[in-house]
N, CA, C and O atoms as a MOPAC input file, in Angstrom:
PM7 MOZYME 1SCF
protein

 N      9.68700 1   -59.43400 1    31.23700 1
 C     10.86600 1   -59.93900 1    30.56500 1
 C     11.21600 1   -58.94200 1    29.45200 1
 O     10.34700 1   -58.55700 1    28.67100 1
 N     12.45100 1   -58.53600 1    29.38100 1
 C     12.89400 1   -57.54700 1    28.40100 1
 C     13.84100 1   -58.18000 1    27.39200 1
 O     14.69500 1   -58.99400 1    27.74400 1
 N     13.67600 1   -57.79300 1    26.13800 1
 C     14.55500 1   -58.26300 1    25.06400 1
 C     14.85500 1   -57.09600 1    24.13700 1
 O     14.21800 1   -56.04500 1    24.20100 1
 N     15.81900 1   -57.30400 1    23.29300 1
 C     16.13200 1   -56.34300 1    22.23000 1
 C     16.44500 1   -57.12900 1    20.97300 1
 O     17.23300 1   -58.07400 1    20.98600 1
 N     15.81500 1   -56.72100 1    19.89500 1
 C     16.12000 1   -57.30600 1    18.59400 1
 C     17.02900 1   -56.33300 1    17.87400 1
 O     16.86200 1   -55.11900 1    17.99300 1
 N     17.98600 1   -56.85300 1    17.13200 1
 C     18.91400 1   -56.01600 1    16.38300 1
 C     18.67900 1   -56.27600 1    14.89500 1
 O     18.76700 1   -57.41200 1    14.42800 1
 N     18.38000 1   -55.20100 1    14.15800 1
 C     18.13400 1   -55.32700 1    12.72900 1
 C     19.44900 1   -55.44300 1    11.97600 1
 O     20.52100 1   -55.28200 1    12.56000 1
 N     19.36800 1   -55.72000 1    10.69200 1
 C     20.57100 1   -55.80700 1     9.85900 1
 C     21.31200 1   -54.47400 1     9.82300 1
 O     22.51500 1   -54.43100 1     9.56800 1
 N     20.58200 1   -53.38400 1    10.08200 1
 C     21.19500 1   -52.06000 1    10.10100 1
 C     21.70600 1   -51.70500 1    11.50000 1
 O     22.02400 1   -50.54700 1    11.76900 1
 N     21.78500 1   -52.70200 1    12.39200 1
 C     22.28000 1   -52.55100 1    13.76900 1
 C     21.39000 1   -51.66300 1    14.63800 1
 O     21.84900 1   -51.11800 1    15.64200 1
 N     20.13000 1   -51.51700 1    14.25900 1
 C     19.18900 1   -50.75900 1    15.07500 1
 C     18.59500 1   -51.69400 1    16.12200 1
 O     18.13100 1   -52.78400 1    15.78600 1
 N     18.60400 1   -51.28100 1    17.38900 1
 C     18.03000 1   -52.08000 1    18.45600 1
 C     16.56500 1   -51.73500 1    18.63600 1
 O     16.19700 1   -50.56300 1    18.71400 1
 N     15.72600 1   -52.76600 1    18.70200 1
 C     14.29700 1   -52.58700 1    18.90200 1
 C     13.92800 1   -53.25400 1    20.22500 1
 O     14.03100 1   -54.47400 1    20.35400 1
 N     13.49400 1   -52.45100 1    21.21800 1
 C     13.13800 1   -53.03300 1    22.50700 1
 C     11.80700 1   -53.78400 1    22.42800 1
 O     10.83200 1   -53.29400 1    21.85900 1
 N     11.79300 1   -54.97900 1    23.01000 1
 C     10.58900 1   -55.79700 1    23.06600 1
 C     10.44600 1   -56.30200 1    24.50100 1
 O     11.35300 1   -56.93700 1    25.04000 1
 N      9.30800 1   -56.01300 1    25.10600 1
 C      9.01800 1   -56.46800 1    26.45600 1
 C      7.86400 1   -57.45900 1    26.40000 1
 O      6.98800 1   -57.35600 1    25.54200 1
 N      7.87000 1   -58.41000 1    27.31200 1
 C      6.82600 1   -59.42200 1    27.39400 1
 C      6.19000 1   -59.35700 1    28.76800 1
 O      6.89300 1   -59.28400 1    29.77600 1
 N      4.87100 1   -59.38400 1    28.81800 1
 C      4.17400 1   -59.50100 1    30.09600 1
 C      3.77000 1   -60.95500 1    30.23900 1
 O      3.17400 1   -61.55100 1    29.34100 1
 N      4.11300 1   -61.50800 1    31.39400 1
 C      3.90500 1   -62.93500 1    31.62600 1
 C      2.90300 1   -63.16500 1    32.75300 1
 O      2.71100 1   -62.30900 1    33.61700 1
 N      2.26900 1   -64.33600 1    32.72800 1
 C      1.38500 1   -64.76600 1    33.79800 1
 C      1.67800 1   -66.23200 1    34.07200 1
 O      1.90900 1   -67.01700 1    33.15200 1
 N      1.66500 1   -66.59000 1    35.35100 1
 C      1.93100 1   -67.97200 1    35.73300 1
 C      0.60000 1   -68.69500 1    35.89500 1
 O     -0.19100 1   -68.37000 1    36.78000 1
 N      0.36300 1   -69.67100 1    35.03900 1
 C     -0.85400 1   -70.47600 1    35.08800 1
 C     -0.47700 1   -71.92700 1    35.30100 1
 O      0.18500 1   -72.53500 1    34.45900 1
 N     -0.89400 1   -72.47500 1    36.41200 1
 C     -0.65400 1   -73.88600 1    36.72500 1
 C      0.83100 1   -74.23900 1    36.61200 1
 O      1.18600 1   -75.30200 1    36.10300 1
 N      1.69200 1   -73.34000 1    37.08800 1
 C      3.12100 1   -73.60900 1    37.07200 1
 C      3.82200 1   -73.35500 1    35.74500 1
 O      5.02200 1   -73.59900 1    35.61800 1
 N      3.08800 1   -72.87000 1    34.76500 1
 C      3.68700 1   -72.55300 1    33.45100 1
 C      3.60300 1   -71.05400 1    33.22100 1
 O      2.56600 1   -70.43900 1    33.46900 1
 N      4.69800 1   -70.46300 1    32.74500 1
 C      4.70900 1   -69.04300 1    32.41300 1
 C      4.20800 1   -68.86300 1    30.99200 1
 O      4.71700 1   -69.48500 1    30.05900 1
 N      3.20000 1   -68.00400 1    30.83100 1
 C      2.61000 1   -67.74000 1    29.52500 1
 C      2.70700 1   -66.25000 1    29.20300 1
 O      2.54700 1   -65.40700 1    30.08600 1
 N      2.96700 1   -65.93300 1    27.94800 1
 C      3.01400 1   -64.54100 1    27.50400 1
 C      1.57800 1   -64.09600 1    27.23600 1
 O      0.85400 1   -64.75500 1    26.49000 1
 N      1.16100 1   -62.97000 1    27.84700 1
 C     -0.17300 1   -62.44900 1    27.56400 1
 C     -0.14700 1   -61.08100 1    26.89000 1
 O     -1.19100 1   -60.58200 1    26.46800 1
 N      1.03700 1   -60.46800 1    26.78300 1
 C      1.14400 1   -59.20700 1    26.06400 1
 C      2.57900 1   -59.04400 1    25.57900 1
 O      3.52300 1   -59.49100 1    26.23000 1
 N      2.72500 1   -58.39800 1    24.42800 1
 C      4.03700 1   -58.08700 1    23.86300 1
 C      4.04800 1   -56.58400 1    23.61700 1
 O      3.12700 1   -56.03900 1    23.00900 1
 N      5.09900 1   -55.91800 1    24.09700 1
 C      5.22900 1   -54.47900 1    23.92100 1
 C      6.45700 1   -54.22300 1    23.05900 1
 O      7.58500 1   -54.50300 1    23.46600 1
 N      6.22800 1   -53.68500 1    21.86100 1
 C      7.31000 1   -53.39600 1    20.92000 1
 C      7.47500 1   -51.88400 1    20.84200 1
 O      6.54500 1   -51.16300 1    20.47900 1
 N      8.66700 1   -51.41700 1    21.18700 1
 C      8.97000 1   -49.98100 1    21.20300 1
 C      7.92000 1   -49.19500 1    21.97300 1
 O      7.51600 1   -48.11000 1    21.55600 1
 N      7.47900 1   -49.74800 1    23.10100 1
 C      6.51700 1   -49.06100 1    23.96200 1
 C      5.06700 1   -49.20900 1    23.55200 1
 O      4.19700 1   -48.63600 1    24.20800 1
 N      4.76600 1   -49.95100 1    22.50000 1
 C      3.38800 1   -50.12400 1    22.03000 1
 C      2.91100 1   -51.52300 1    22.40100 1
 O      3.49000 1   -52.52100 1    21.97200 1
 N      1.84700 1   -51.58700 1    23.20400 1
 C      1.30900 1   -52.85000 1    23.69200 1
 C      0.33000 1   -53.45300 1    22.68400 1
 O     -0.56900 1   -52.77300 1    22.18800 1
 N      0.52000 1   -54.73700 1    22.39100 1
 C     -0.42000 1   -55.42800 1    21.50600 1
 C     -1.80900 1   -55.49200 1    22.12500 1
 O     -2.80300 1   -55.26400 1    21.43600 1
 N     -1.89200 1   -55.80000 1    23.41100 1
 C     -3.18600 1   -55.89300 1    24.08400 1
 C     -3.90200 1   -54.54600 1    24.03700 1
 O     -5.08900 1   -54.48800 1    23.71700 1
 N     -3.19800 1   -53.47400 1    24.35100 1
 C     -3.79800 1   -52.14500 1    24.31700 1
 C     -4.26200 1   -51.78000 1    22.91100 1
 O     -5.33600 1   -51.20300 1    22.73600 1
 N     -3.44300 1   -52.12100 1    21.90200 1
 C     -3.78700 1   -51.83700 1    20.52000 1
 C     -5.06300 1   -52.56900 1    20.11500 1
 O     -5.95000 1   -51.97800 1    19.49900 1
 N     -5.15800 1   -53.85500 1    20.46100 1
 C     -6.36400 1   -54.62100 1    20.14100 1
 C     -7.57900 1   -54.06200 1    20.87100 1
 O     -8.65500 1   -53.95300 1    20.28300 1
 N     -7.42100 1   -53.70500 1    22.14500 1
 C     -8.55500 1   -53.13800 1    22.89400 1
 C     -9.07600 1   -51.88400 1    22.21500 1
 O    -10.28700 1   -51.69200 1    22.10400 1
 N     -8.16600 1   -51.02700 1    21.75900 1
 C     -8.56000 1   -49.79700 1    21.08000 1
 C     -9.33200 1   -50.10900 1    19.80100 1
 O    -10.35900 1   -49.48800 1    19.52600 1
 N     -8.84000 1   -51.06700 1    19.02200 1
 C     -9.52200 1   -51.43700 1    17.78600 1
 C    -10.88900 1   -52.04900 1    18.06600 1
 O    -11.86500 1   -51.71700 1    17.39300 1
 N    -10.96900 1   -52.94300 1    19.05700 1
 C    -12.25000 1   -53.57400 1    19.40100 1
 C    -13.24400 1   -52.50900 1    19.85300 1
 O    -14.40400 1   -52.52600 1    19.43900 1
 N    -12.79400 1   -51.58400 1    20.70000 1
 C    -13.66500 1   -50.52300 1    21.20300 1
 C    -14.22600 1   -49.69000 1    20.05500 1
 O    -15.40600 1   -49.34000 1    20.05700 1
 N    -13.38200 1   -49.37200 1    19.07600 1
 C    -13.83500 1   -48.55500 1    17.94500 1
 C    -14.92300 1   -49.27500 1    17.14800 1
 O    -15.92800 1   -48.66600 1    16.78300 1
 N    -14.72900 1   -50.56300 1    16.87900 1
 C    -15.73400 1   -51.32600 1    16.12200 1
 C    -17.03100 1   -51.41300 1    16.91100 1
 O    -18.11200 1   -51.23900 1    16.34900 1
 N    -16.93300 1   -51.68000 1    18.21100 1
 C    -18.13800 1   -51.79600 1    19.03600 1
 C    -18.88900 1   -50.46500 1    19.09700 1
 O    -20.11800 1   -50.44700 1    19.01800 1
 N    -18.15800 1   -49.34200 1    19.23800 1
 C    -18.81000 1   -48.02900 1    19.29900 1
 C    -19.45200 1   -47.63900 1    17.97700 1
 O    -20.52800 1   -47.04100 1    17.96600 1
 N    -18.79800 1   -47.97400 1    16.84800 1
 C    -19.32900 1   -47.54700 1    15.55000 1
 C    -20.34000 1   -48.52700 1    14.95700 1
 O    -21.11200 1   -48.15800 1    14.07200 1
 N    -20.34200 1   -49.79200 1    15.44300 1
 C    -21.33900 1   -50.74300 1    14.94000 1
 C    -21.89800 1   -51.54600 1    16.10800 1
 O    -22.83200 1   -51.09300 1    16.76900 1
 N    -21.34600 1   -52.72900 1    16.37600 1
 C    -21.88000 1   -53.55600 1    17.46500 1
 C    -20.88900 1   -54.64800 1    17.84200 1
 O    -19.92300 1   -54.91400 1    17.12600 1
 N    -21.15400 1   -55.26900 1    18.98200 1
 C    -20.33700 1   -56.39000 1    19.42100 1
 C    -20.43700 1   -57.55800 1    18.43400 1
 O    -19.41000 1   -58.14300 1    18.08700 1
 N    -21.66000 1   -57.92200 1    17.96400 1
 C    -21.74400 1   -59.00400 1    16.96200 1
 C    -20.94400 1   -58.69400 1    15.68800 1
 O    -20.38100 1   -59.60200 1    15.07800 1
 N    -20.89300 1   -57.43100 1    15.28900 1
 C    -20.10700 1   -57.05100 1    14.10300 1
 C    -18.62200 1   -57.26200 1    14.35800 1
 O    -17.90000 1   -57.71900 1    13.47100 1
 N    -18.15600 1   -56.93300 1    15.56600 1
 C    -16.75800 1   -57.16200 1    15.89500 1
 C    -16.43900 1   -58.65500 1    15.80900 1
 O    -15.40700 1   -59.03700 1    15.25700 1
 N    -17.31900 1   -59.50100 1    16.35000 1
 C    -17.11200 1   -60.95000 1    16.28800 1
 C    -17.09300 1   -61.43700 1    14.84100 1
 O    -16.27900 1   -62.28900 1    14.48400 1
 N    -17.98500 1   -60.90000 1    14.00800 1
 C    -18.01900 1   -61.29500 1    12.60200 1
 C    -16.69300 1   -60.95300 1    11.92300 1
 O    -16.14400 1   -61.76300 1    11.17600 1
 N    -16.18300 1   -59.74700 1    12.18800 1
 C    -14.91800 1   -59.33400 1    11.58500 1
 C    -13.76800 1   -60.22900 1    12.04800 1
 O    -12.90000 1   -60.58600 1    11.25200 1
 N    -13.75900 1   -60.58900 1    13.31700 1
 C    -12.71200 1   -61.48000 1    13.82900 1
 C    -12.79400 1   -62.85000 1    13.17500 1
 O    -11.77300 1   -63.42700 1    12.80100 1
 N    -14.00600 1   -63.37100 1    13.03500 1
 C    -14.16500 1   -64.68300 1    12.39400 1
 C    -13.74900 1   -64.63900 1    10.93500 1
 O    -13.15500 1   -65.59300 1    10.43300 1
 N    -14.05400 1   -63.53300 1    10.24000 1
 C    -13.65900 1   -63.39000 1     8.83900 1
 C    -12.13800 1   -63.36200 1     8.69400 1
 O    -11.60500 1   -63.87200 1     7.70900 1
 N    -11.43700 1   -62.77600 1     9.65900 1
 C     -9.98000 1   -62.67700 1     9.60000 1
 C     -9.29600 1   -63.94800 1    10.07200 1
 O     -8.11300 1   -64.15200 1     9.79900 1
 N    -10.02000 1   -64.80100 1    10.77300 1
 C     -9.42400 1   -66.00100 1    11.36200 1
 C     -8.83600 1   -66.92700 1    10.31500 1
 O     -7.73300 1   -67.43900 1    10.50200 1
 N     -9.53800 1   -67.15400 1     9.22500 1
 C     -9.02000 1   -68.04200 1     8.18800 1
 C     -8.86000 1   -67.26000 1     6.89100 1
 O     -9.76600 1   -66.52900 1     6.49000 1
 N     -7.70300 1   -67.41100 1     6.22700 1
 C     -7.47200 1   -66.66900 1     4.97900 1
 C     -8.38300 1   -67.17000 1     3.86800 1
 O     -8.73600 1   -68.34900 1     3.84200 1
 N     -8.76700 1   -66.28800 1     2.95200 1
 C     -9.58300 1   -66.71900 1     1.81600 1
 C     -8.84400 1   -67.77200 1     0.98800 1
 O     -7.61400 1   -67.77900 1     0.94100 1
 N     -9.59200 1   -68.65000 1     0.34400 1
 C     -9.00400 1   -69.73700 1    -0.44500 1
 C     -8.11900 1   -69.20500 1    -1.56900 1
 O     -7.16200 1   -69.86900 1    -1.96600 1
 N     -8.42400 1   -68.02100 1    -2.08500 1
 C     -7.65000 1   -67.47300 1    -3.20000 1
 C     -6.33000 1   -66.84700 1    -2.74100 1
 O     -5.50000 1   -66.48600 1    -3.57500 1
 N     -6.12800 1   -66.71500 1    -1.42800 1
 C     -4.90600 1   -66.12600 1    -0.89100 1
 C     -4.28800 1   -67.08300 1     0.12000 1
 O     -4.54200 1   -66.95400 1     1.31800 1
 N     -3.48700 1   -68.03500 1    -0.33200 1
 C     -2.88700 1   -68.97700 1     0.60800 1
 C     -1.94800 1   -68.26300 1     1.57900 1
 O     -1.35400 1   -67.23700 1     1.24900 1
 N     -1.83000 1   -68.81700 1     2.76000 1
 C     -0.93400 1   -68.26400 1     3.76000 1
 C      0.51100 1   -68.45500 1     3.31500 1
 O      0.91000 1   -69.54400 1     2.90200 1
 N      1.27900 1   -67.38800 1     3.40600 1
 C      2.68500 1   -67.43600 1     3.01500 1
 C      3.52300 1   -67.25300 1     4.26700 1
 O      3.33900 1   -66.28500 1     5.00400 1
 N      4.42700 1   -68.16200 1     4.50800 1
 C      5.29900 1   -68.09100 1     5.67400 1
 C      6.62000 1   -67.46200 1     5.30500 1
 O      6.80300 1   -67.02600 1     4.16800 1
 N      7.54800 1   -67.40600 1     6.25200 1
 C      8.86500 1   -66.83200 1     5.97100 1
 C      9.63400 1   -67.71600 1     5.00600 1
 O      9.32500 1   -68.90100 1     4.88300 1
 N     10.62000 1   -67.17300 1     4.32500 1
 C     11.41900 1   -67.98700 1     3.40300 1
 C     12.09500 1   -69.13400 1     4.14400 1
 O     12.38700 1   -69.02900 1     5.33600 1
 N     12.33700 1   -70.21600 1     3.43700 1
 C     13.01500 1   -71.36400 1     4.05000 1
 C     14.36600 1   -70.94700 1     4.58800 1
 O     15.12100 1   -70.22300 1     3.93900 1
 N     14.65300 1   -71.41800 1     5.78700 1
 C     15.93400 1   -71.09800 1     6.40300 1
 C     15.95800 1   -69.74200 1     7.07900 1
 O     16.96600 1   -69.36200 1     7.67400 1
 N     14.84000 1   -68.99600 1     6.99200 1
 C     14.81800 1   -67.68200 1     7.61500 1
 C     14.67600 1   -67.82200 1     9.11700 1
 O     13.85700 1   -68.60200 1     9.60300 1
 N     15.45900 1   -67.08100 1     9.83500 1
 C     15.39200 1   -67.08600 1    11.28900 1
 C     14.68100 1   -65.83400 1    11.75700 1
 O     14.28800 1   -65.01200 1    10.93000 1
 N     14.50000 1   -65.66100 1    13.07300 1
 C     13.81500 1   -64.48600 1    13.60700 1
 C     14.45400 1   -63.17400 1    13.19000 1
 O     13.75100 1   -62.18400 1    12.98700 1
 N     15.77100 1   -63.14800 1    13.06000 1
 C     16.43900 1   -61.89900 1    12.68500 1
 C     16.14700 1   -61.53500 1    11.23200 1
 O     16.17300 1   -60.35700 1    10.87400 1
 N     15.86500 1   -62.54700 1    10.38100 1
 C     15.58700 1   -62.26500 1     8.98000 1
 C     14.23300 1   -61.60600 1     8.78500 1
 O     13.98300 1   -60.99800 1     7.74400 1
 N     13.36000 1   -61.71900 1     9.77300 1
 C     12.02400 1   -61.14800 1     9.63900 1
 C     12.03300 1   -59.63500 1     9.80000 1
 O     11.08000 1   -58.97300 1     9.39000 1
 N     13.07700 1   -59.07500 1    10.38400 1
 C     13.10600 1   -57.62800 1    10.62800 1
 C     13.57200 1   -56.85700 1     9.45000 1
 O     13.64800 1   -55.62900 1     9.50700 1

């Protein structure tokens, strides 16, 4: 599935989605922004951590990132902001 986002400066950003059909539902399993795959990017990062330390260390880092520290509350987009406002 192909999309294009348009910024406030009228710049088009191509976004592609890779989909998989599971039990009759289409699910997104990868997002490619300007030719850069999220899945590929994560694989590269995971591989680097595993090569330089270990698989358990990679899991520890993922668990640490899963929930924000209590001193840094999660901040969402401004009220009334739509997808175009995020660009």
